[in-house]
TIRO-2110 file (N, C-alpha, C; in Angstrom, 1 decimal):
// TIRO-2110
119.1, 31.6, -59.0, N, 1, A
119.5, 30.2, -58.7, CA, 1, A
120.7, 30.0, -59.6, C, 1, A
121.8, 29.5, -59.0, N, 2, A
123.0, 29.3, -59.8, CA, 2, A
122.9, 27.9, -60.5, C, 2, A
123.8, 27.7, -61.4, N, 3, A
123.8, 26.5, -62.3, CA, 3, A
124.0, 25.2, -61.5, C, 3, A
124.7, 25.2, -60.4, N, 4, A
124.9, 24.0, -59.6, CA, 4, A
123.6, 23.6, -58.9, C, 4, A
122.9, 24.6, -58.3, N, 5, A
121.6, 24.3, -57.7, CA, 5, A
120.6, 23.8, -58.7, C, 5, A
120.6, 24.4, -59.9, N, 6, A
119.7, 24.1, -60.9, CA, 6, A
119.9, 22.7, -61.4, C, 6, A
121.2, 22.3, -61.6, N, 7, A
121.4, 20.9, -62.1, CA, 7, A
121.1, 19.9, -61.0, C, 7, A
121.3, 20.2, -59.7, N, 8, A
121.0, 19.3, -58.6, CA, 8, A
119.5, 19.1, -58.5, C, 8, A
118.7, 20.2, -58.7, N, 9, A
117.3, 20.1, -58.7, CA, 9, A
116.8, 19.2, -59.8, C, 9, A
117.3, 19.4, -61.0, N, 10, A
116.9, 18.6, -62.2, CA, 10, A
117.3, 17.1, -61.9, C, 10, A
118.5, 16.8, -61.3, N, 11, A
118.9, 15.5, -61.0, CA, 11, A
117.9, 14.8, -60.1, C, 11, A
117.5, 15.5, -59.0, N, 12, A
116.5, 14.9, -58.1, CA, 12, A
115.2, 14.7, -58.7, C, 12, A
114.7, 15.6, -59.6, N, 13, A
113.5, 15.4, -60.3, CA, 13, A
113.6, 14.2, -61.2, C, 13, A
114.7, 14.0, -61.9, N, 14, A
114.9, 12.9, -62.8, CA, 14, A
114.9, 11.5, -62.1, C, 14, A
115.6, 11.5, -60.9, N, 15, A
115.6, 10.3, -60.1, CA, 15, A
114.2, 9.9, -59.6, C, 15, A
113.5, 10.9, -59.2, N, 16, A
112.1, 10.7, -58.7, CA, 16, A
111.2, 10.2, -59.9, C, 16, A
111.4, 10.7, -61.0, N, 17, A
110.6, 10.3, -62.2, CA, 17, A
110.9, 8.9, -62.6, C, 17, A
112.2, 8.6, -62.7, N, 18, A
112.6, 7.2, -63.0, CA, 18, A
112.1, 6.2, -62.0, C, 18, A
112.2, 6.5, -60.7, N, 19, A
111.8, 5.6, -59.7, CA, 19, A
110.3, 5.4, -59.8, C, 19, A
109.5, 6.4, -59.9, N, 20, A
108.0, 6.2, -60.0, CA, 20, A
107.6, 5.5, -61.3, C, 20, A
108.4, 5.8, -62.4, N, 21, A
108.1, 5.1, -63.7, CA, 21, A
108.3, 3.6, -63.6, C, 21, A
109.3, 3.1, -62.8, N, 22, A
109.6, 1.7, -62.6, CA, 22, A
108.6, 1.0, -61.6, C, 22, A
107.6, 1.7, -61.1, N, 23, A
106.7, 1.1, -60.2, CA, 23, A
107.2, 0.9, -58.8, C, 23, A
108.1, 1.7, -58.4, N, 24, A
108.6, 1.5, -57.0, CA, 24, A
107.6, 2.0, -56.0, C, 24, A
107.4, 1.3, -55.0, N, 25, A
106.6, 1.8, -53.9, CA, 25, A
107.4, 1.4, -52.6, C, 25, A
107.3, 2.3, -51.6, N, 26, A
108.0, 2.0, -50.4, CA, 26, A
107.6, 0.7, -49.7, C, 26, A
108.5, 0.1, -49.0, N, 27, A
108.1, -1.2, -48.4, CA, 27, A
107.0, -1.0, -47.3, C, 27, A
106.2, -2.0, -47.1, N, 28, A
105.1, -1.8, -46.1, CA, 28, A
105.8, -1.7, -44.7, C, 28, A
105.0, -1.1, -43.8, N, 29, A
105.6, -1.0, -42.4, CA, 29, A
105.7, -2.4, -41.8, C, 29, A
106.7, -2.6, -41.0, N, 30, A
106.8, -3.9, -40.4, CA, 30, A
105.6, -4.3, -39.6, C, 30, A
105.2, -5.6, -39.6, N, 31, A
104.1, -6.0, -38.9, CA, 31, A
104.5, -6.9, -37.7, C, 31, A
103.8, -6.8, -36.6, N, 32, A
104.1, -7.6, -35.5, CA, 32, A
103.3, -8.9, -35.6, C, 32, A
104.0, -10.0, -35.4, N, 33, A
103.3, -11.3, -35.5, CA, 33, A
103.0, -11.8, -34.0, C, 33, A
101.8, -11.9, -33.7, N, 34, A
101.4, -12.4, -32.4, CA, 34, A
101.1, -13.9, -32.4, C, 34, A
101.4, -14.6, -31.4, N, 35, A
101.1, -16.0, -31.4, CA, 35, A
99.6, -16.2, -31.5, C, 35, A
99.2, -17.3, -32.1, N, 36, A
97.7, -17.6, -32.3, CA, 36, A
97.1, -17.8, -30.9, C, 36, A
95.9, -17.4, -30.7, N, 37, A
95.2, -17.6, -29.5, CA, 37, A
94.9, -19.1, -29.3, C, 37, A
95.2, -19.7, -28.2, N, 38, A
95.0, -21.1, -27.9, CA, 38, A
93.5, -21.3, -27.5, C, 38, A
92.8, -22.2, -28.2, N, 39, A
91.4, -22.5, -27.9, CA, 39, A
91.3, -23.6, -26.9, C, 39, A
90.6, -23.5, -25.8, N, 40, A
90.3, -24.6, -24.9, CA, 40, A
88.9, -24.9, -24.9, C, 40, A
88.5, -26.1, -25.3, N, 41, A
87.2, -26.5, -25.4, CA, 41, A
86.9, -27.6, -24.3, C, 41, A
85.6, -27.8, -24.1, N, 42, A
85.2, -28.9, -23.2, CA, 42, A
84.6, -30.0, -24.1, C, 42, A
84.8, -31.3, -23.8, N, 43, A
84.3, -32.4, -24.6, CA, 43, A
83.8, -33.5, -23.6, C, 43, A
83.0, -34.3, -24.1, N, 44, A
82.4, -35.4, -23.4, CA, 44, A
82.6, -36.7, -24.2, C, 44, A
83.0, -37.8, -23.5, N, 45, A
83.1, -39.1, -24.2, CA, 45, A
82.5, -40.2, -23.3, C, 45, A
82.2, -41.3, -23.9, N, 46, A
81.6, -42.4, -23.1, CA, 46, A
81.3, -43.6, -24.1, C, 46, A
80.7, -44.6, -23.5, N, 47, A
80.3, -45.8, -24.2, CA, 47, A
78.8, -46.1, -24.1, C, 47, A
78.3, -46.7, -25.1, N, 48, A
76.8, -47.1, -25.0, CA, 48, A
76.8, -48.6, -25.3, C, 48, A
76.0, -49.3, -24.5, N, 49, A
76.0, -50.8, -24.6, CA, 49, A
74.5, -51.2, -24.7, C, 49, A
74.4, -52.5, -25.1, N, 50, A
73.1, -53.2, -25.0, CA, 50, A
73.3, -54.2, -23.8, C, 50, A
72.5, -54.0, -22.8, N, 51, A
72.6, -54.8, -21.6, CA, 51, A
72.1, -56.2, -21.9, C, 51, A
72.8, -57.2, -21.4, N, 52, A
72.3, -58.6, -21.6, CA, 52, A
71.0, -58.9, -20.8, C, 52, A
70.2, -59.8, -21.3, N, 53, A
69.0, -60.1, -20.6, CA, 53, A
69.2, -60.7, -19.2, C, 53, A
70.3, -61.4, -19.0, N, 54, A
70.5, -62.0, -17.6, CA, 54, A
70.9, -60.9, -16.6, C, 54, A
71.2, -59.7, -17.0, N, 55, A
71.6, -58.6, -16.1, CA, 55, A
70.4, -57.6, -16.0, C, 55, A
69.3, -57.9, -16.7, N, 56, A
68.2, -57.0, -16.6, CA, 56, A
67.8, -56.6, -15.2, C, 56, A
67.5, -55.4, -14.9, N, 57, A
67.1, -54.9, -13.6, CA, 57, A
68.3, -54.5, -12.7, C, 57, A
69.5, -54.7, -13.2, N, 58, A
70.7, -54.3, -12.4, CA, 58, A
71.4, -53.3, -13.1, C, 58, A
72.5, -52.8, -12.5, N, 59, A
73.4, -51.9, -13.2, CA, 59, A
74.6, -52.6, -13.8, C, 59, A
74.6, -53.9, -13.9, N, 60, A
75.7, -54.6, -14.4, CA, 60, A
75.7, -54.6, -15.9, C, 60, A
76.9, -54.5, -16.4, N, 61, A
77.1, -54.6, -17.9, CA, 61, A
77.9, -55.8, -18.3, C, 61, A
77.9, -56.8, -17.4, N, 62, A
78.6, -58.1, -17.7, CA, 62, A
77.9, -58.7, -18.9, C, 62, A
78.6, -59.0, -20.0, N, 63, A
78.0, -59.6, -21.2, CA, 63, A
77.4, -58.6, -22.1, C, 63, A
77.5, -57.3, -21.8, N, 64, A
76.9, -56.3, -22.7, CA, 64, A
77.7, -56.1, -23.9, C, 64, A
77.0, -55.7, -25.0, N, 65, A
77.6, -55.5, -26.3, CA, 65, A
77.6, -54.0, -26.6, C, 65, A
78.6, -53.4, -27.2, N, 66, A
78.6, -52.0, -27.6, CA, 66, A
77.6, -51.8, -28.7, C, 66, A
77.0, -50.7, -28.8, N, 67, A
76.0, -50.4, -29.8, CA, 67, A
76.6, -49.3, -30.8, C, 67, A
76.8, -49.6, -32.0, N, 68, A
77.2, -48.7, -33.0, CA, 68, A
76.0, -47.9, -33.5, C, 68, A
76.2, -46.6, -33.7, N, 69, A
75.1, -45.7, -34.2, CA, 69, A
74.1, -45.3, -33.2, C, 69, A
74.3, -45.5, -31.9, N, 70, A
73.4, -45.1, -30.9, CA, 70, A
73.5, -43.5, -30.8, C, 70, A
72.4, -42.9, -30.4, N, 71, A
72.5, -41.4, -30.2, CA, 71, A
72.3, -41.1, -28.8, C, 71, A
73.2, -40.1, -28.3, N, 72, A
73.2, -39.6, -27.0, CA, 72, A
73.1, -38.1, -27.0, C, 72, A
72.4, -37.5, -26.1, N, 73, A
72.4, -36.1, -26.0, CA, 73, A
73.2, -35.6, -24.8, C, 73, A
73.7, -34.4, -24.9, N, 74, A
74.4, -33.7, -23.8, CA, 74, A
73.5, -32.5, -23.6, C, 74, A
73.0, -32.4, -22.4, N, 75, A
72.1, -31.3, -22.1, CA, 75, A
72.7, -30.5, -20.9, C, 75, A
72.9, -29.2, -21.1, N, 76, A
73.5, -28.4, -20.0, CA, 76, A
72.5, -27.4, -19.6, C, 76, A
72.4, -27.1, -18.3, N, 77, A
71.5, -26.1, -17.8, CA, 77, A
72.3, -25.1, -17.1, C, 77, A
71.9, -23.8, -17.2, N, 78, A
72.6, -22.8, -16.4, CA, 78, A
72.1, -22.8, -15.0, C, 78, A
72.7, -21.8, -14.2, N, 79, A
72.4, -21.8, -12.8, CA, 79, A
70.9, -21.4, -12.5, C, 79, A
70.1, -21.1, -13.5, N, 80, A
68.7, -20.8, -13.3, CA, 80, A
67.9, -22.0, -13.8, C, 80, A
68.5, -23.1, -14.1, N, 81, A
67.9, -24.4, -14.6, CA, 81, A
67.3, -24.2, -16.0, C, 81, A
67.8, -23.3, -16.8, N, 82, A
67.4, -23.1, -18.1, CA, 82, A
68.4, -23.9, -19.0, C, 82, A
67.9, -24.5, -20.1, N, 83, A
68.8, -25.2, -21.0, CA, 83, A
69.6, -24.2, -21.7, C, 83, A
70.9, -24.4, -21.5, N, 84, A
71.9, -23.4, -22.2, CA, 84, A
72.7, -24.1, -23.3, C, 84, A
72.6, -25.5, -23.4, N, 85, A
73.3, -26.2, -24.4, CA, 85, A
72.6, -27.5, -24.6, C, 85, A
72.5, -27.9, -25.9, N, 86, A
71.9, -29.2, -26.2, CA, 86, A
72.5, -29.7, -27.5, C, 86, A
73.0, -30.9, -27.5, N, 87, A
73.6, -31.4, -28.8, CA, 87, A
73.5, -32.9, -28.7, C, 87, A
73.2, -33.5, -29.9, N, 88, A
73.2, -35.0, -30.0, CA, 88, A
74.4, -35.5, -30.6, C, 88, A
75.0, -36.6, -30.1, N, 89, A
76.2, -37.2, -30.7, CA, 89, A
75.9, -38.7, -31.0, C, 89, A
76.6, -39.2, -31.9, N, 90, A
76.4, -40.6, -32.3, CA, 90, A
77.6, -41.5, -32.0, C, 90, A
77.4, -42.7, -31.6, N, 91, A
78.5, -43.6, -31.3, CA, 91, A
79.2, -44.1, -32.6, C, 91, A
80.4, -44.4, -32.5, N, 92, A
81.1, -45.0, -33.6, CA, 92, A
80.9, -46.5, -33.7, C, 92, A
81.6, -47.2, -34.5, N, 93, A
81.4, -48.6, -34.7, CA, 93, A
81.8, -49.5, -33.4, C, 93, A
82.4, -48.9, -32.5, N, 94, A
82.8, -49.5, -31.2, CA, 94, A
81.9, -49.2, -30.0, C, 94, A
80.9, -48.4, -30.3, N, 95, A
80.0, -47.9, -29.2, CA, 95, A
80.5, -46.7, -28.5, C, 95, A
81.5, -46.1, -28.9, N, 96, A
82.2, -45.0, -28.2, CA, 96, A
81.7, -43.7, -28.8, C, 96, A
81.4, -42.7, -28.0, N, 97, A
81.0, -41.4, -28.5, CA, 97, A
82.0, -40.3, -27.9, C, 97, A
82.2, -39.3, -28.7, N, 98, A
83.1, -38.2, -28.4, CA, 98, A
82.4, -36.9, -28.9, C, 98, A
82.2, -36.0, -28.1, N, 99, A
81.5, -34.7, -28.6, CA, 99, A
82.1, -33.5, -27.9, C, 99, A
82.4, -32.5, -28.8, N, 100, A
82.9, -31.2, -28.2, CA, 100, A
81.7, -30.4, -27.9, C, 100, A
81.8, -29.7, -26.8, N, 101, A
80.7, -28.8, -26.3, CA, 101, A
80.9, -27.4, -26.9, C, 101, A
81.1, -27.3, -28.2, N, 102, A
81.3, -26.0, -28.9, CA, 102, A
80.1, -25.2, -28.7, C, 102, A
80.3, -24.0, -28.2, N, 103, A
79.1, -23.1, -28.0, CA, 103, A
78.7, -23.1, -26.5, C, 103, A
79.2, -24.0, -25.7, N, 104, A
78.8, -24.0, -24.3, CA, 104, A
79.5, -22.9, -23.6, C, 104, A
78.7, -22.0, -23.0, N, 105, A
79.2, -20.9, -22.3, CA, 105, A
79.2, -21.1, -20.8, C, 105, A
80.3, -20.8, -20.1, N, 106, A
80.4, -20.9, -18.7, CA, 106, A
80.3, -19.5, -18.1, C, 106, A
79.1, -19.0, -17.8, N, 107, A
79.0, -17.7, -17.2, CA, 107, A
77.9, -17.8, -16.1, C, 107, A
78.2, -17.4, -14.9, N, 108, A
79.5, -17.3, -14.4, CA, 108, A
80.1, -18.7, -14.2, C, 108, A
81.4, -18.7, -14.5, N, 109, A
82.2, -20.0, -14.6, CA, 109, A
82.1, -20.9, -13.4, C, 109, A
81.9, -20.3, -12.2, N, 110, A
81.9, -21.2, -11.0, CA, 110, A
80.5, -21.8, -10.8, C, 110, A
79.5, -21.3, -11.5, N, 111, A
78.1, -21.9, -11.4, CA, 111, A
77.8, -22.8, -12.6, C, 111, A
78.2, -22.4, -13.8, N, 112, A
77.9, -23.1, -15.0, CA, 112, A
79.0, -23.9, -15.5, C, 112, A
79.6, -24.8, -14.8, N, 113, A
80.7, -25.6, -15.2, CA, 113, A
80.2, -26.9, -15.7, C, 113, A
80.8, -27.5, -16.7, N, 114, A
80.3, -28.8, -17.3, CA, 114, A
80.0, -29.9, -16.2, C, 114, A
80.9, -30.0, -15.2, N, 115, A
80.7, -31.0, -14.2, CA, 115, A
79.4, -30.8, -13.5, C, 115, A
78.9, -29.6, -13.3, N, 116, A
77.7, -29.4, -12.5, CA, 116, A
76.5, -29.1, -13.4, C, 116, A
76.7, -28.6, -14.6, N, 117, A
75.6, -28.2, -15.5, CA, 117, A
75.2, -29.2, -16.5, C, 117, A
76.0, -30.1, -16.9, N, 118, A
75.7, -31.0, -18.0, CA, 118, A
75.4, -32.4, -17.6, C, 118, A
74.5, -33.1, -18.4, N, 119, A
74.2, -34.5, -18.2, CA, 119, A
74.1, -35.2, -19.6, C, 119, A
74.4, -36.5, -19.6, N, 120, A
74.3, -37.3, -20.8, CA, 120, A
73.0, -38.2, -20.7, C, 120, A
72.3, -38.2, -21.8, N, 121, A
71.0, -39.0, -21.8, CA, 121, A
71.0, -39.8, -23.1, C, 121, A
70.4, -40.9, -23.0, N, 122, A
70.1, -41.8, -24.2, CA, 122, A
69.1, -41.1, -25.0, C, 122, A
69.2, -41.2, -26.4, N, 123, A
68.2, -40.7, -27.3, CA, 123, A
67.6, -41.8, -28.1, C, 123, A
68.4, -42.6, -28.8, N, 124, A
67.9, -43.7, -29.6, CA, 124, A
68.9, -44.7, -29.9, C, 124, A
68.4, -45.9, -30.2, N, 125, A
69.3, -47.1, -30.5, CA, 125, A
68.9, -47.5, -31.9, C, 125, A
69.9, -47.8, -32.8, N, 126, A
69.5, -48.4, -34.1, CA, 126, A
69.1, -49.8, -34.1, C, 126, A
69.3, -50.5, -32.9, N, 127, A
69.0, -51.9, -32.8, CA, 127, A
67.6, -52.1, -32.4, C, 127, A
66.8, -52.8, -33.2, N, 128, A
65.4, -53.0, -32.9, CA, 128, A
65.2, -54.0, -31.7, C, 128, A
66.2, -54.9, -31.5, N, 129, A
66.2, -55.8, -30.5, CA, 129, A
66.7, -55.3, -29.1, C, 129, A
67.2, -54.1, -29.1, N, 130, A
67.8, -53.5, -27.9, CA, 130, A
67.6, -52.0, -28.0, C, 130, A
66.4, -51.5, -27.7, N, 131, A
66.1, -50.1, -27.9, CA, 131, A
65.3, -49.4, -26.7, C, 131, A
65.2, -50.1, -25.6, N, 132, A
64.6, -49.6, -24.4, CA, 132, A
65.6, -49.0, -23.5, C, 132, A
65.3, -47.8, -22.9, N, 133, A
66.2, -47.1, -22.0, CA, 133, A
66.4, -47.9, -20.7, C, 133, A
67.7, -48.0, -20.3, N, 134, A
67.9, -48.6, -18.9, CA, 134, A
68.3, -47.4, -18.1, C, 134, A
68.4, -47.6, -16.8, N, 135, A
68.7, -46.5, -15.9, CA, 135, A
70.1, -46.7, -15.4, C, 135, A
71.0, -47.4, -16.1, N, 136, A
72.4, -47.5, -15.6, CA, 136, A
73.0, -46.2, -15.6, C, 136, A
73.7, -45.9, -14.5, N, 137, A
74.3, -44.6, -14.2, CA, 137, A
73.3, -43.4, -14.3, C, 137, A
72.1, -43.7, -13.9, N, 138, A
71.0, -42.7, -13.8, CA, 138, A
70.8, -42.0, -15.2, C, 138, A
70.9, -42.8, -16.2, N, 139, A
70.7, -42.3, -17.6, CA, 139, A
69.3, -41.7, -17.8, C, 139, A
68.3, -42.2, -17.1, N, 140, A
66.9, -41.7, -17.3, CA, 140, A
66.9, -40.2, -16.9, C, 140, A
67.5, -39.8, -15.8, N, 141, A
67.5, -38.4, -15.4, CA, 141, A
68.7, -37.7, -16.0, C, 141, A
69.6, -38.4, -16.5, N, 142, A
70.8, -37.8, -17.1, CA, 142, A
72.1, -38.2, -16.3, C, 142, A
73.0, -38.9, -16.9, N, 143, A
74.2, -39.3, -16.2, CA, 143, A
75.1, -38.1, -16.0, C, 143, A
75.6, -38.0, -14.8, N, 144, A
76.5, -36.9, -14.6, CA, 144, A
77.9, -37.1, -15.2, C, 144, A
78.6, -36.0, -15.4, N, 145, A
79.9, -36.1, -16.0, CA, 145, A
81.0, -36.2, -14.9, C, 145, A
82.1, -36.8, -15.3, N, 146, A
83.2, -37.0, -14.3, CA, 146, A
84.5, -36.4, -15.0, C, 146, A
85.3, -35.8, -14.2, N, 147, A
86.6, -35.3, -14.7, CA, 147, A
87.6, -36.3, -14.3, C, 147, A
88.3, -36.8, -15.3, N, 148, A
89.3, -37.9, -15.1, CA, 148, A
90.7, -37.4, -15.5, C, 148, A
90.9, -36.1, -15.4, N, 149, A
92.2, -35.5, -15.8, CA, 149, A
92.7, -35.9, -17.1, C, 149, A
91.8, -35.9, -18.1, N, 150, A
92.2, -36.3, -19.5, CA, 150, A
92.1, -35.0, -20.4, C, 150, A
93.1, -34.8, -21.2, N, 151, A
93.2, -33.7, -22.1, CA, 151, A
93.8, -34.1, -23.4, C, 151, A
93.3, -33.4, -24.5, N, 152, A
93.9, -33.5, -25.8, CA, 152, A
94.6, -32.2, -26.1, C, 152, A
95.8, -32.2, -26.5, N, 153, A
96.6, -31.0, -26.8, CA, 153, A
97.2, -31.0, -28.1, C, 153, A
97.0, -29.9, -28.9, N, 154, A
97.6, -29.6, -30.1, CA, 154, A
98.2, -28.2, -30.0, C, 154, A
98.8, -27.7, -31.1, N, 155, A
99.5, -26.4, -31.0, CA, 155, A
98.6, -25.3, -30.5, C, 155, A
97.4, -25.1, -31.2, N, 156, A
96.5, -24.0, -30.8, CA, 156, A
95.2, -24.5, -30.3, C, 156, A
95.1, -25.7, -29.8, N, 157, A
93.9, -26.3, -29.4, CA, 157, A
94.1, -27.2, -28.2, C, 157, A
93.2, -27.1, -27.2, N, 158, A
93.2, -28.0, -26.1, CA, 158, A
91.8, -28.4, -25.7, C, 158, A
91.6, -29.6, -25.4, N, 159, A
90.2, -30.1, -25.0, CA, 159, A
90.3, -30.7, -23.7, C, 159, A
89.5, -30.3, -22.8, N, 160, A
89.3, -30.9, -21.4, CA, 160, A
88.2, -31.9, -21.6, C, 160, A
88.5, -33.2, -21.4, N, 161, A
87.5, -34.3, -21.7, CA, 161, A
86.9, -34.8, -20.4, C, 161, A
85.6, -34.8, -20.4, N, 162, A
84.8, -35.3, -19.3, CA, 162, A
84.2, -36.7, -19.7, C, 162, A
84.1, -37.6, -18.7, N, 163, A
83.5, -38.9, -19.0, CA, 163, A
82.1, -38.9, -18.6, C, 163, A
81.3, -39.7, -19.4, N, 164, A
79.9, -39.9, -19.1, CA, 164, A
79.6, -41.4, -19.2, C, 164, A
78.8, -41.9, -18.3, N, 165, A
78.4, -43.2, -18.5, CA, 165, A
79.3, -44.2, -17.8, C, 165, A
79.3, -45.5, -18.3, N, 166, A
78.7, -46.0, -19.5, CA, 166, A
77.2, -46.0, -19.4, C, 166, A
76.6, -45.9, -20.6, N, 167, A
75.1, -45.9, -20.7, CA, 167, A
74.7, -47.2, -21.4, C, 167, A
73.4, -47.5, -21.2, N, 168, A
73.0, -48.8, -21.9, CA, 168, A
71.5, -48.8, -22.2, C, 168, A
71.2, -49.4, -23.3, N, 169, A
69.8, -49.7, -23.7, CA, 169, A
69.6, -51.2, -23.2, C, 169, A
68.4, -51.6, -23.2, N, 170, A
68.1, -53.0, -22.8, CA, 170, A
67.2, -53.6, -23.8, C, 170, A
67.2, -54.9, -23.9, N, 171, A
66.3, -55.6, -24.9, CA, 171, A
64.9, -55.4, -24.5, C, 171, A
64.0, -55.4, -25.5, N, 172, A
62.6, -55.2, -25.2, CA, 172, A
61.9, -56.5, -24.9, C, 172, A
62.5, -57.6, -25.2, N, 173, A
62.0, -58.9, -24.9, CA, 173, A
63.1, -59.8, -24.3, C, 173, A
62.9, -60.1, -23.0, N, 174, A
63.9, -61.1, -22.4, CA, 174, A
63.1, -62.3, -22.0, C, 174, A
63.7, -63.5, -22.2, N, 175, A
63.0, -64.7, -21.7, CA, 175, A
62.8, -64.7, -20.2, C, 175, A
61.7, -65.2, -19.8, N, 176, A
61.4, -65.3, -18.3, CA, 176, A
62.4, -66.3, -17.7, C, 176, A
63.2, -65.8, -16.8, N, 177, A
64.2, -66.7, -16.1, CA, 177, A
64.2, -66.3, -14.7, C, 177, A
65.2, -66.8, -14.0, N, 178, A
65.4, -66.5, -12.6, CA, 178, A
65.8, -65.0, -12.5, C, 178, A
65.8, -64.5, -11.3, N, 179, A
66.2, -63.1, -11.0, CA, 179, A
67.6, -62.8, -11.6, C, 179, A
68.0, -61.6, -11.8, N, 180, A
69.3, -61.3, -12.4, CA, 180, A
70.4, -61.7, -11.4, C, 180, A
71.6, -62.0, -12.0, N, 181, A
72.7, -62.4, -11.2, CA, 181, A
73.6, -61.1, -11.2, C, 181, A
74.3, -60.9, -10.1, N, 182, A
75.2, -59.7, -10.0, CA, 182, A
76.6, -60.1, -10.0, C, 182, A
END
């Protein structure tokens, strides 16, 4: 080996030693950034009222008052009539409830769709003077859901909102009066 080749080899070894001694590491391989997956959820909203005594026996909500803290359940059954989703939601101070159906599976999607598979039912009222179930919007069997073309959209989230109800409890004691007015 001649002197030039030897000095070049020594130079390469010295550069490698200095580089490693200074903690150099090669840059990481470039990463590909993929856009975040957009989540689409189903949600249900509605109102819960206390039906006034003068409308008892009808489906009218004239004079009804919203109930804060009422509990409503959403029950979904699959195409085999087995319960596939159950969750209880509570109304806010205005009698409004909103609940995401997180965990609801639509399989097969054309048979187990929220419009066909889910119902809203009354669970309980915090008001002692208005805690009996009424059958307004077929709440005793479960009020069906309606699609009203309402959606909430954020960057990586979208909710398709279905409407249920309105639903109502009725007073347990109403004064004896004339038949209900419509």
